[in-house]
C-alpha positions as CSV (number, residue, x, y, z in Angstrom):
1,M,92.3,119.9,72.4
2,I,95.5,118.9,74.1
3,N,96.1,120.2,77.6
4,P,99.6,121.7,77.7
5,Q,99.6,121.2,81.5
6,S,99.2,117.4,81.3
7,P,102.4,115.3,81.6
8,K,103.7,113.7,78.4
9,K,102.9,110.0,78.3
10,T,105.0,107.1,77.1
11,R,104.5,103.4,76.7
12,L,106.3,100.8,78.8
13,T,106.6,97.3,77.3
14,I,107.6,94.4,79.4
15,R,107.7,90.6,78.9
16,M,106.5,88.1,81.5
17,D,104.9,84.7,81.8
18,L,101.2,84.7,80.7
19,A,100.1,83.0,84.0
20,R,102.0,85.6,86.1
21,K,100.3,88.4,84.2
22,Q,96.8,86.9,84.6
23,K,97.4,86.4,88.4
24,A,98.6,90.0,88.6
25,E,95.5,91.2,86.7
26,Q,93.3,89.2,89.2
27,V,95.0,90.8,92.2
28,A,94.8,94.3,90.7
29,N,91.1,93.8,89.7
30,S,90.3,92.7,93.3
31,L,91.8,96.0,94.5
32,G,89.6,97.9,92.0
33,I,92.4,98.9,89.6
34,D,93.8,97.5,86.3
35,L,97.2,96.2,85.8
36,T,98.4,99.5,84.2
37,G,97.3,101.3,87.4
38,A,99.1,98.8,89.6
39,V,102.3,99.2,87.6
40,N,102.0,103.0,87.8
41,M,101.4,102.9,91.5
42,F,104.5,100.7,91.9
43,I,106.6,103.1,89.9
44,S,105.3,106.1,91.8
45,Q,106.2,104.4,95.1
46,M,109.6,103.5,93.7
47,I,110.3,107.2,93.0
48,K,108.9,108.3,96.3
49,E,111.1,105.8,98.2
50,N,114.0,106.4,95.9
51,G,114.4,102.6,95.7
52,M,112.3,99.5,95.7
53,P,109.0,99.9,97.6
54,F,109.8,96.6,99.3
55,K,113.0,95.0,100.5
56,P,114.1,92.2,98.2
57,T,115.7,89.4,100.2
58,N,116.6,85.8,100.0
59,S,116.3,85.4,103.7
60,T,113.3,83.5,105.1
61,L,114.0,85.0,108.5
62,A,111.4,87.8,108.1
63,T,108.8,85.4,106.9
64,E,109.5,83.0,109.9
65,L,109.4,85.9,112.3
66,D,106.0,87.1,111.0
67,Q,104.7,83.6,111.3
68,A,106.0,83.3,114.9
69,L,104.5,86.7,115.8
70,E,101.1,85.5,114.4
71,E,101.3,82.3,116.4
72,V,101.9,84.3,119.5
73,K,99.0,86.6,118.7
74,N,96.8,83.6,118.2
75,G,97.9,82.0,121.5
76,D,99.6,79.0,119.7
77,T,102.6,78.9,122.0
78,N,104.5,76.3,124.0
79,T,105.8,76.8,127.6
80,V,109.3,75.4,128.4
81,S,111.6,75.7,131.4
82,V,114.6,77.9,131.2
83,D,116.8,74.8,131.2
84,D,114.9,73.3,128.2
85,F,115.0,76.7,126.5
86,M,118.8,76.8,126.8
87,K,118.9,73.2,125.4
88,I,116.8,74.3,122.4
89,L,119.1,77.3,121.8
90,D,122.1,75.0,121.8
91,N,120.6,72.4,119.5
92,P,117.5,73.9,117.7
93,E,117.5,71.1,115.1
94,D,116.7,68.6,118.0
95,Y,113.7,70.6,119.1
96,D,110.3,69.2,117.9
97,D,107.4,71.6,118.6
């Protein structure tokens, strides 16, 4: 018997590269869900956020900042004088860490 309280279902069909789909299935499976569940979670979060559940960007700044913060946490840092630091700021392309 059909439950009148259950939401009406629909099918979503998308096209993507086979390799991308297989990698996504592996990731979803490693999280204990299937790809359909992952897509439903994405869409639910999209609705909750009223936008993308992540910030699409072409900038590598966020990635570089995350990497720099990780290096600091791991103690992988260099010490320089204030004068050298100012030189680095003036000509960062000349700096070789």
